[in-house]
mmCIF file of the N, C-alpha and C atoms, coordinates in Angstrom:
data_MODEL
# 
_entry.id   MODEL 
# 
loop_
_atom_site.group_PDB 
_atom_site.id 
_atom_site.type_symbol 
_atom_site.label_atom_id 
_atom_site.label_alt_id 
_atom_site.label_comp_id 
_atom_site.label_asym_id 
_atom_site.label_entity_id 
_atom_site.label_seq_id 
_atom_site.pdbx_PDB_ins_code 
_atom_site.Cartn_x 
_atom_site.Cartn_y 
_atom_site.Cartn_z 
_atom_site.occupancy 
_atom_site.B_iso_or_equiv 
_atom_site.pdbx_formal_charge 
_atom_site.auth_seq_id 
_atom_site.auth_comp_id 
_atom_site.auth_asym_id 
_atom_site.auth_atom_id 
_atom_site.pdbx_PDB_model_num 
ATOM 1   N N  . MET A 1 1  ? 0.633   -1.117  0.059  1.00 0.00 ? 1  MET A N  1 
ATOM 2   C CA . MET A 1 1  ? 0.031   0.092   0.004  1.00 0.00 ? 1  MET A CA 1 
ATOM 3   C C  . MET A 1 1  ? 0.874   1.057   -0.034 1.00 0.00 ? 1  MET A C  1 
ATOM 4   N N  . ASN A 1 2  ? 1.917   1.331   -0.610 1.00 0.00 ? 2  ASN A N  1 
ATOM 5   C CA . ASN A 1 2  ? 2.822   2.500   -0.760 1.00 0.00 ? 2  ASN A CA 1 
ATOM 6   C C  . ASN A 1 2  ? 3.379   3.195   0.508  1.00 0.00 ? 2  ASN A C  1 
ATOM 7   N N  . GLY A 1 3  ? 3.477   2.151   1.445  1.00 0.00 ? 3  GLY A N  1 
ATOM 8   C CA . GLY A 1 3  ? 4.193   2.264   2.688  1.00 0.00 ? 3  GLY A CA 1 
ATOM 9   C C  . GLY A 1 3  ? 3.223   2.887   3.659  1.00 0.00 ? 3  GLY A C  1 
ATOM 10  N N  . ASN A 1 4  ? 1.849   2.889   3.385  1.00 0.00 ? 4  ASN A N  1 
ATOM 11  C CA . ASN A 1 4  ? 0.982   3.024   4.203  1.00 0.00 ? 4  ASN A CA 1 
ATOM 12  C C  . ASN A 1 4  ? 0.848   2.326   5.575  1.00 0.00 ? 4  ASN A C  1 
ATOM 13  N N  . LYS A 1 5  ? 0.732   2.728   6.525  1.00 0.00 ? 5  LYS A N  1 
ATOM 14  C CA . LYS A 1 5  ? 0.247   1.970   7.938  1.00 0.00 ? 5  LYS A CA 1 
ATOM 15  C C  . LYS A 1 5  ? -1.088  1.709   8.132  1.00 0.00 ? 5  LYS A C  1 
ATOM 16  N N  . VAL A 1 6  ? -1.646  0.598   8.020  1.00 0.00 ? 6  VAL A N  1 
ATOM 17  C CA . VAL A 1 6  ? -2.863  0.083   8.316  1.00 0.00 ? 6  VAL A CA 1 
ATOM 18  C C  . VAL A 1 6  ? -3.382  -0.025  9.887  1.00 0.00 ? 6  VAL A C  1 
ATOM 19  N N  . VAL A 1 7  ? -4.026  0.989   10.291 1.00 0.00 ? 7  VAL A N  1 
ATOM 20  C CA . VAL A 1 7  ? -4.425  1.167   11.861 1.00 0.00 ? 7  VAL A CA 1 
ATOM 21  C C  . VAL A 1 7  ? -5.803  0.703   11.765 1.00 0.00 ? 7  VAL A C  1 
ATOM 22  N N  . THR A 1 8  ? -6.009  -0.354  13.080 1.00 0.00 ? 8  THR A N  1 
ATOM 23  C CA . THR A 1 8  ? -7.322  -1.013  13.242 1.00 0.00 ? 8  THR A CA 1 
ATOM 24  C C  . THR A 1 8  ? -8.127  -0.485  14.226 1.00 0.00 ? 8  THR A C  1 
ATOM 25  N N  . LYS A 1 9  ? -9.168  0.243   14.039 1.00 0.00 ? 9  LYS A N  1 
ATOM 26  C CA . LYS A 1 9  ? -9.890  1.223   15.032 1.00 0.00 ? 9  LYS A CA 1 
ATOM 27  C C  . LYS A 1 9  ? -11.336 0.524   15.445 1.00 0.00 ? 9  LYS A C  1 
ATOM 28  N N  . CYS A 1 10 ? -11.686 0.531   16.261 1.00 0.00 ? 10 CYS A N  1 
ATOM 29  C CA . CYS A 1 10 ? -12.861 -0.136  16.928 1.00 0.00 ? 10 CYS A CA 1 
ATOM 30  C C  . CYS A 1 10 ? -13.985 0.802   16.575 1.00 0.00 ? 10 CYS A C  1 
ATOM 31  N N  . CYS A 1 11 ? -15.102 -0.073  16.020 1.00 0.00 ? 11 CYS A N  1 
ATOM 32  C CA . CYS A 1 11 ? -16.148 0.882   15.224 1.00 0.00 ? 11 CYS A CA 1 
ATOM 33  C C  . CYS A 1 11 ? -17.331 1.350   16.306 1.00 0.00 ? 11 CYS A C  1 
ATOM 34  N N  . ILE A 1 12 ? -17.061 0.622   17.263 1.00 0.00 ? 12 ILE A N  1 
ATOM 35  C CA . ILE A 1 12 ? -17.954 0.997   18.660 1.00 0.00 ? 12 ILE A CA 1 
ATOM 36  C C  . ILE A 1 12 ? -17.315 2.412   19.372 1.00 0.00 ? 12 ILE A C  1 
ATOM 37  N N  . CYS A 1 13 ? -16.111 1.612   20.218 1.00 0.00 ? 13 CYS A N  1 
ATOM 38  C CA . CYS A 1 13 ? -15.579 2.728   21.242 1.00 0.00 ? 13 CYS A CA 1 
ATOM 39  C C  . CYS A 1 13 ? -14.459 3.652   20.568 1.00 0.00 ? 13 CYS A C  1 
ATOM 40  N N  . GLY A 1 14 ? -13.898 3.374   19.449 1.00 0.00 ? 14 GLY A N  1 
ATOM 41  C CA . GLY A 1 14 ? -12.788 4.217   18.799 1.00 0.00 ? 14 GLY A CA 1 
ATOM 42  C C  . GLY A 1 14 ? -11.415 3.713   19.175 1.00 0.00 ? 14 GLY A C  1 
ATOM 43  N N  . ARG A 1 15 ? -11.021 2.611   20.289 1.00 0.00 ? 15 ARG A N  1 
ATOM 44  C CA . ARG A 1 15 ? -9.864  2.422   20.523 1.00 0.00 ? 15 ARG A CA 1 
ATOM 45  C C  . ARG A 1 15 ? -9.123  1.806   19.215 1.00 0.00 ? 15 ARG A C  1 
ATOM 46  N N  . GLU A 1 16 ? -8.035  2.195   19.285 1.00 0.00 ? 16 GLU A N  1 
ATOM 47  C CA . GLU A 1 16 ? -6.883  1.515   18.221 1.00 0.00 ? 16 GLU A CA 1 
ATOM 48  C C  . GLU A 1 16 ? -6.051  0.271   18.756 1.00 0.00 ? 16 GLU A C  1 
ATOM 49  N N  . LYS A 1 17 ? -5.869  -0.846  18.028 1.00 0.00 ? 17 LYS A N  1 
ATOM 50  C CA . LYS A 1 17 ? -5.410  -2.041  18.217 1.00 0.00 ? 17 LYS A CA 1 
ATOM 51  C C  . LYS A 1 17 ? -3.806  -1.481  18.181 1.00 0.00 ? 17 LYS A C  1 
ATOM 52  N N  . THR A 1 18 ? -2.872  -1.763  19.011 1.00 0.00 ? 18 THR A N  1 
ATOM 53  C CA . THR A 1 18 ? -1.632  -1.494  19.086 1.00 0.00 ? 18 THR A CA 1 
ATOM 54  C C  . THR A 1 18 ? -0.870  -2.960  19.765 1.00 0.00 ? 18 THR A C  1 
ATOM 55  N N  . ASP A 1 19 ? 0.210   -2.533  19.628 1.00 0.00 ? 19 ASP A N  1 
ATOM 56  C CA . ASP A 1 19 ? 1.374   -3.921  19.909 1.00 0.00 ? 19 ASP A CA 1 
ATOM 57  C C  . ASP A 1 19 ? 0.806   -4.340  21.652 1.00 0.00 ? 19 ASP A C  1 
ATOM 58  N N  . GLN A 1 20 ? -0.009  -3.263  22.353 1.00 0.00 ? 20 GLN A N  1 
ATOM 59  C CA . GLN A 1 20 ? 0.027   -3.456  23.638 1.00 0.00 ? 20 GLN A CA 1 
ATOM 60  C C  . GLN A 1 20 ? -1.493  -3.648  23.721 1.00 0.00 ? 20 GLN A C  1 
ATOM 61  N N  . GLY A 1 21 ? -2.295  -3.977  22.739 1.00 0.00 ? 21 GLY A N  1 
ATOM 62  C CA . GLY A 1 21 ? -3.336  -4.198  23.035 1.00 0.00 ? 21 GLY A CA 1 
ATOM 63  C C  . GLY A 1 21 ? -4.503  -3.137  22.547 1.00 0.00 ? 21 GLY A C  1 
ATOM 64  N N  . TRP A 1 22 ? -5.824  -3.106  23.086 1.00 0.00 ? 22 TRP A N  1 
ATOM 65  C CA . TRP A 1 22 ? -6.629  -2.099  22.437 1.00 0.00 ? 22 TRP A CA 1 
ATOM 66  C C  . TRP A 1 22 ? -6.352  -0.822  23.213 1.00 0.00 ? 22 TRP A C  1 
ATOM 67  N N  . GLN A 1 23 ? -6.478  0.398   22.774 1.00 0.00 ? 23 GLN A N  1 
ATOM 68  C CA . GLN A 1 23 ? -6.090  1.329   23.571 1.00 0.00 ? 23 GLN A CA 1 
ATOM 69  C C  . GLN A 1 23 ? -6.393  2.637   22.687 1.00 0.00 ? 23 GLN A C  1 
ATOM 70  N N  . TYR A 1 24 ? -7.059  3.831   23.591 1.00 0.00 ? 24 TYR A N  1 
ATOM 71  C CA . TYR A 1 24 ? -7.266  5.009   23.210 1.00 0.00 ? 24 TYR A CA 1 
ATOM 72  C C  . TYR A 1 24 ? -6.389  5.732   22.855 1.00 0.00 ? 24 TYR A C  1 
ATOM 73  N N  . THR A 1 25 ? -6.152  6.298   21.433 1.00 0.00 ? 25 THR A N  1 
ATOM 74  C CA . THR A 1 25 ? -4.997  7.333   21.516 1.00 0.00 ? 25 THR A CA 1 
ATOM 75  C C  . THR A 1 25 ? -5.197  8.429   20.824 1.00 0.00 ? 25 THR A C  1 
ATOM 76  N N  . PHE A 1 26 ? -4.214  9.524   20.809 1.00 0.00 ? 26 PHE A N  1 
ATOM 77  C CA . PHE A 1 26 ? -4.395  10.683  20.391 1.00 0.00 ? 26 PHE A CA 1 
ATOM 78  C C  . PHE A 1 26 ? -4.330  10.714  18.744 1.00 0.00 ? 26 PHE A C  1 
ATOM 79  N N  . PRO A 1 27 ? -5.253  11.490  17.935 1.00 0.00 ? 27 PRO A N  1 
ATOM 80  C CA . PRO A 1 27 ? -5.157  11.500  16.618 1.00 0.00 ? 27 PRO A CA 1 
ATOM 81  C C  . PRO A 1 27 ? -3.734  11.698  16.256 1.00 0.00 ? 27 PRO A C  1 
ATOM 82  N N  . ALA A 1 28 ? -3.293  11.174  15.429 1.00 0.00 ? 28 ALA A N  1 
ATOM 83  C CA . ALA A 1 28 ? -1.940  11.254  14.690 1.00 0.00 ? 28 ALA A CA 1 
ATOM 84  C C  . ALA A 1 28 ? -2.317  11.707  13.089 1.00 0.00 ? 28 ALA A C  1 
ATOM 85  N N  . ASN A 1 29 ? -1.646  13.119  12.950 1.00 0.00 ? 29 ASN A N  1 
ATOM 86  C CA . ASN A 1 29 ? -2.161  13.690  11.831 1.00 0.00 ? 29 ASN A CA 1 
ATOM 87  C C  . ASN A 1 29 ? -1.043  13.059  10.685 1.00 0.00 ? 29 ASN A C  1 
ATOM 88  N N  . GLU A 1 30 ? -0.998  11.740  10.388 1.00 0.00 ? 30 GLU A N  1 
ATOM 89  C CA . GLU A 1 30 ? -0.197  10.819  9.347  1.00 0.00 ? 30 GLU A CA 1 
ATOM 90  C C  . GLU A 1 30 ? -0.714  10.684  8.339  1.00 0.00 ? 30 GLU A C  1 
ATOM 91  N N  . PRO A 1 31 ? -0.988  11.372  7.396  1.00 0.00 ? 31 PRO A N  1 
ATOM 92  C CA . PRO A 1 31 ? -1.308  11.173  6.171  1.00 0.00 ? 31 PRO A CA 1 
ATOM 93  C C  . PRO A 1 31 ? -1.375  9.948   5.289  1.00 0.00 ? 31 PRO A C  1 
ATOM 94  N N  . LYS A 1 32 ? -0.318  9.117   5.887  1.00 0.00 ? 32 LYS A N  1 
ATOM 95  C CA . LYS A 1 32 ? -0.132  7.768   5.394  1.00 0.00 ? 32 LYS A CA 1 
ATOM 96  C C  . LYS A 1 32 ? -0.665  6.680   6.180  1.00 0.00 ? 32 LYS A C  1 
ATOM 97  N N  . ASN A 1 33 ? -1.416  6.886   7.505  1.00 0.00 ? 33 ASN A N  1 
ATOM 98  C CA . ASN A 1 33 ? -2.331  6.049   8.130  1.00 0.00 ? 33 ASN A CA 1 
ATOM 99  C C  . ASN A 1 33 ? -3.724  5.668   7.100  1.00 0.00 ? 33 ASN A C  1 
ATOM 100 N N  . VAL A 1 34 ? -3.980  4.410   7.145  1.00 0.00 ? 34 VAL A N  1 
ATOM 101 C CA . VAL A 1 34 ? -4.991  3.918   6.242  1.00 0.00 ? 34 VAL A CA 1 
ATOM 102 C C  . VAL A 1 34 ? -5.880  3.275   7.618  1.00 0.00 ? 34 VAL A C  1 
ATOM 103 N N  . TYR A 1 35 ? -6.937  3.434   7.793  1.00 0.00 ? 35 TYR A N  1 
ATOM 104 C CA . TYR A 1 35 ? -8.011  2.808   8.833  1.00 0.00 ? 35 TYR A CA 1 
ATOM 105 C C  . TYR A 1 35 ? -8.791  1.587   8.510  1.00 0.00 ? 35 TYR A C  1 
ATOM 106 N N  . SER A 1 36 ? -8.615  0.826   9.159  1.00 0.00 ? 36 SER A N  1 
ATOM 107 C CA . SER A 1 36 ? -9.442  -0.393  8.921  1.00 0.00 ? 36 SER A CA 1 
ATOM 108 C C  . SER A 1 36 ? -10.519 -0.658  10.117 1.00 0.00 ? 36 SER A C  1 
ATOM 109 N N  . HIS A 1 37 ? -11.827 -0.790  10.155 1.00 0.00 ? 37 HIS A N  1 
ATOM 110 C CA . HIS A 1 37 ? -12.511 -0.805  11.410 1.00 0.00 ? 37 HIS A CA 1 
ATOM 111 C C  . HIS A 1 37 ? -13.096 -2.288  11.577 1.00 0.00 ? 37 HIS A C  1 
ATOM 112 N N  . GLY A 1 38 ? -12.997 -2.590  13.119 1.00 0.00 ? 38 GLY A N  1 
ATOM 113 C CA . GLY A 1 38 ? -13.697 -3.838  13.633 1.00 0.00 ? 38 GLY A CA 1 
ATOM 114 C C  . GLY A 1 38 ? -14.106 -3.744  14.642 1.00 0.00 ? 38 GLY A C  1 
ATOM 115 N N  . PHE A 1 39 ? -14.146 -4.719  15.648 1.00 0.00 ? 39 PHE A N  1 
ATOM 116 C CA . PHE A 1 39 ? -14.456 -4.628  17.015 1.00 0.00 ? 39 PHE A CA 1 
ATOM 117 C C  . PHE A 1 39 ? -13.134 -5.021  18.004 1.00 0.00 ? 39 PHE A C  1 
ATOM 118 N N  . CYS A 1 40 ? -13.065 -4.345  19.082 1.00 0.00 ? 40 CYS A N  1 
ATOM 119 C CA . CYS A 1 40 ? -11.983 -4.621  20.151 1.00 0.00 ? 40 CYS A CA 1 
ATOM 120 C C  . CYS A 1 40 ? -12.903 -5.856  20.822 1.00 0.00 ? 40 CYS A C  1 
ATOM 121 N N  . SER A 1 41 ? -12.121 -6.173  21.691 1.00 0.00 ? 41 SER A N  1 
ATOM 122 C CA . SER A 1 41 ? -12.514 -7.414  22.112 1.00 0.00 ? 41 SER A CA 1 
ATOM 123 C C  . SER A 1 41 ? -13.892 -7.232  23.090 1.00 0.00 ? 41 SER A C  1 
ATOM 124 N N  . ALA A 1 42 ? -13.738 -6.072  24.119 1.00 0.00 ? 42 ALA A N  1 
ATOM 125 C CA . ALA A 1 42 ? -14.808 -5.535  24.915 1.00 0.00 ? 42 ALA A CA 1 
ATOM 126 C C  . ALA A 1 42 ? -15.988 -5.611  24.274 1.00 0.00 ? 42 ALA A C  1 
ATOM 127 N N  . CYS A 1 43 ? -16.066 -4.611  23.026 1.00 0.00 ? 43 CYS A N  1 
ATOM 128 C CA . CYS A 1 43 ? -17.091 -4.345  22.154 1.00 0.00 ? 43 CYS A CA 1 
ATOM 129 C C  . CYS A 1 43 ? -17.734 -5.582  21.489 1.00 0.00 ? 43 CYS A C  1 
ATOM 130 N N  . TYR A 1 44 ? -16.774 -6.400  21.032 1.00 0.00 ? 44 TYR A N  1 
ATOM 131 C CA . TYR A 1 44 ? -17.297 -7.318  20.489 1.00 0.00 ? 44 TYR A CA 1 
ATOM 132 C C  . TYR A 1 44 ? -18.169 -8.490  21.497 1.00 0.00 ? 44 TYR A C  1 
ATOM 133 N N  . ASP A 1 45 ? -17.552 -8.702  22.718 1.00 0.00 ? 45 ASP A N  1 
ATOM 134 C CA . ASP A 1 45 ? -18.319 -9.425  23.528 1.00 0.00 ? 45 ASP A CA 1 
ATOM 135 C C  . ASP A 1 45 ? -19.812 -8.712  24.069 1.00 0.00 ? 45 ASP A C  1 
ATOM 136 N N  . VAL A 1 46 ? -19.947 -7.485  24.069 1.00 0.00 ? 46 VAL A N  1 
ATOM 137 C CA . VAL A 1 46 ? -21.366 -6.921  24.410 1.00 0.00 ? 46 VAL A CA 1 
ATOM 138 C C  . VAL A 1 46 ? -22.103 -6.755  23.148 1.00 0.00 ? 46 VAL A C  1 
ATOM 139 N N  . GLU A 1 47 ? -21.533 -6.923  22.124 1.00 0.00 ? 47 GLU A N  1 
ATOM 140 C CA . GLU A 1 47 ? -22.363 -7.190  20.999 1.00 0.00 ? 47 GLU A CA 1 
ATOM 141 C C  . GLU A 1 47 ? -22.864 -8.224  20.446 1.00 0.00 ? 47 GLU A C  1 
ATOM 142 N N  . VAL A 1 48 ? -21.794 -9.100  20.712 1.00 0.00 ? 48 VAL A N  1 
ATOM 143 C CA . VAL A 1 48 ? -22.537 -10.722 20.680 1.00 0.00 ? 48 VAL A CA 1 
ATOM 144 C C  . VAL A 1 48 ? -23.723 -10.972 21.897 1.00 0.00 ? 48 VAL A C  1 
ATOM 145 N N  . MET A 1 49 ? -23.349 -10.329 23.189 1.00 0.00 ? 49 MET A N  1 
ATOM 146 C CA . MET A 1 49 ? -24.484 -10.736 24.020 1.00 0.00 ? 49 MET A CA 1 
ATOM 147 C C  . MET A 1 49 ? -25.812 -9.802  23.563 1.00 0.00 ? 49 MET A C  1 
ATOM 148 N N  . LYS A 1 50 ? -25.863 -8.592  23.173 1.00 0.00 ? 50 LYS A N  1 
ATOM 149 C CA . LYS A 1 50 ? -26.936 -8.126  22.670 1.00 0.00 ? 50 LYS A CA 1 
ATOM 150 C C  . LYS A 1 50 ? -27.485 -8.832  21.695 1.00 0.00 ? 50 LYS A C  1 
ATOM 151 N N  . ALA A 1 51 ? -26.805 -9.494  20.514 1.00 0.00 ? 51 ALA A N  1 
ATOM 152 C CA . ALA A 1 51 ? -27.761 -10.329 19.672 1.00 0.00 ? 51 ALA A CA 1 
ATOM 153 C C  . ALA A 1 51 ? -28.086 -11.586 19.924 1.00 0.00 ? 51 ALA A C  1 
ATOM 154 N N  . LYS A 1 52 ? -27.310 -12.015 21.181 1.00 0.00 ? 52 LYS A N  1 
ATOM 155 C CA . LYS A 1 52 ? -28.373 -13.554 21.464 1.00 0.00 ? 52 LYS A CA 1 
ATOM 156 C C  . LYS A 1 52 ? -29.468 -13.071 22.522 1.00 0.00 ? 52 LYS A C  1 
ATOM 157 N N  . MET A 1 53 ? -29.396 -11.815 23.099 1.00 0.00 ? 53 MET A N  1 
ATOM 158 C CA . MET A 1 53 ? -30.621 -11.474 23.535 1.00 0.00 ? 53 MET A CA 1 
ATOM 159 C C  . MET A 1 53 ? -31.771 -11.083 22.675 1.00 0.00 ? 53 MET A C  1 
ATOM 160 N N  . ARG A 1 54 ? -31.549 -10.410 21.520 1.00 0.00 ? 54 ARG A N  1 
ATOM 161 C CA . ARG A 1 54 ? -32.458 -10.203 20.655 1.00 0.00 ? 54 ARG A CA 1 
ATOM 162 C C  . ARG A 1 54 ? -32.953 -11.472 19.799 1.00 0.00 ? 54 ARG A C  1 
ATOM 163 N N  . LEU A 1 55 ? -32.291 -12.540 19.620 1.00 0.00 ? 55 LEU A N  1 
ATOM 164 C CA . LEU A 1 55 ? -32.632 -13.844 19.308 1.00 0.00 ? 55 LEU A CA 1 
ATOM 165 C C  . LEU A 1 55 ? -33.494 -14.583 20.305 1.00 0.00 ? 55 LEU A C  1 
ATOM 166 N N  . ALA A 1 56 ? -33.208 -14.237 21.485 1.00 0.00 ? 56 ALA A N  1 
ATOM 167 C CA . ALA A 1 56 ? -33.851 -15.065 22.653 1.00 0.00 ? 56 ALA A CA 1 
ATOM 168 C C  . ALA A 1 56 ? -35.267 -14.165 22.950 1.00 0.00 ? 56 ALA A C  1 
ATOM 169 N N  . MET A 1 57 ? -35.232 -13.247 22.716 1.00 0.00 ? 57 MET A N  1 
ATOM 170 C CA . MET A 1 57 ? -36.765 -12.485 22.460 1.00 0.00 ? 57 MET A CA 1 
ATOM 171 C C  . MET A 1 57 ? -37.939 -12.933 22.079 1.00 0.00 ? 57 MET A C  1 
ATOM 172 N N  . PRO A 1 58 ? -38.218 -13.391 20.744 1.00 0.00 ? 58 PRO A N  1 
ATOM 173 C CA . PRO A 1 58 ? -39.704 -13.886 20.438 1.00 0.00 ? 58 PRO A CA 1 
ATOM 174 C C  . PRO A 1 58 ? -39.770 -15.390 21.051 1.00 0.00 ? 58 PRO A C  1 
ATOM 175 N N  . ALA A 1 59 ? -38.664 -16.047 21.468 1.00 0.00 ? 59 ALA A N  1 
ATOM 176 C CA . ALA A 1 59 ? -38.817 -17.185 22.428 1.00 0.00 ? 59 ALA A CA 1 
ATOM 177 C C  . ALA A 1 59 ? -39.526 -16.657 23.649 1.00 0.00 ? 59 ALA A C  1 
ATOM 178 N N  . MET A 1 60 ? -39.189 -15.583 24.245 1.00 0.00 ? 60 MET A N  1 
ATOM 179 C CA . MET A 1 60 ? -39.852 -15.275 25.639 1.00 0.00 ? 60 MET A CA 1 
ATOM 180 C C  . MET A 1 60 ? -40.944 -14.821 25.312 1.00 0.00 ? 60 MET A C  1 
ATOM 181 N N  . ALA A 1 61 ? -41.331 -14.201 24.231 1.00 0.00 ? 61 ALA A N  1 
ATOM 182 C CA . ALA A 1 61 ? -42.779 -13.978 24.362 1.00 0.00 ? 61 ALA A CA 1 
ATOM 183 C C  . ALA A 1 61 ? -43.739 -14.860 23.956 1.00 0.00 ? 61 ALA A C  1 
ATOM 184 N N  . VAL A 1 62 ? -43.074 -16.033 23.524 1.00 0.00 ? 62 VAL A N  1 
ATOM 185 C CA . VAL A 1 62 ? -44.183 -17.056 23.347 1.00 0.00 ? 62 VAL A CA 1 
ATOM 186 C C  . VAL A 1 62 ? -44.309 -17.540 24.935 1.00 0.00 ? 62 VAL A C  1 
ATOM 187 N N  . LEU A 1 63 ? -43.520 -17.771 25.870 1.00 0.00 ? 63 LEU A N  1 
ATOM 188 C CA . LEU A 1 63 ? -43.776 -18.140 27.007 1.00 0.00 ? 63 LEU A CA 1 
ATOM 189 C C  . LEU A 1 63 ? -44.387 -17.722 27.873 1.00 0.00 ? 63 LEU A C  1 
ATOM 190 N N  . ARG A 1 64 ? -45.101 -16.411 27.462 1.00 0.00 ? 64 ARG A N  1 
ATOM 191 C CA . ARG A 1 64 ? -45.849 -15.556 28.537 1.00 0.00 ? 64 ARG A CA 1 
ATOM 192 C C  . ARG A 1 64 ? -47.208 -16.323 28.265 1.00 0.00 ? 64 ARG A C  1 
# 
């Protein structure tokens, strides 16, 4: 990618993946940075739990 650095950023909380894990960072005005978005481990766990709850809701409504 022409020497560009790919930075992975959480699409929920905005933390960036670094060698030390997911961290909040100061914006770097580096024009060579290319951003890719995904989920940090904490936000991923929360989103999976929310999805499981949504899937369980119709079953809970039938039980009433």
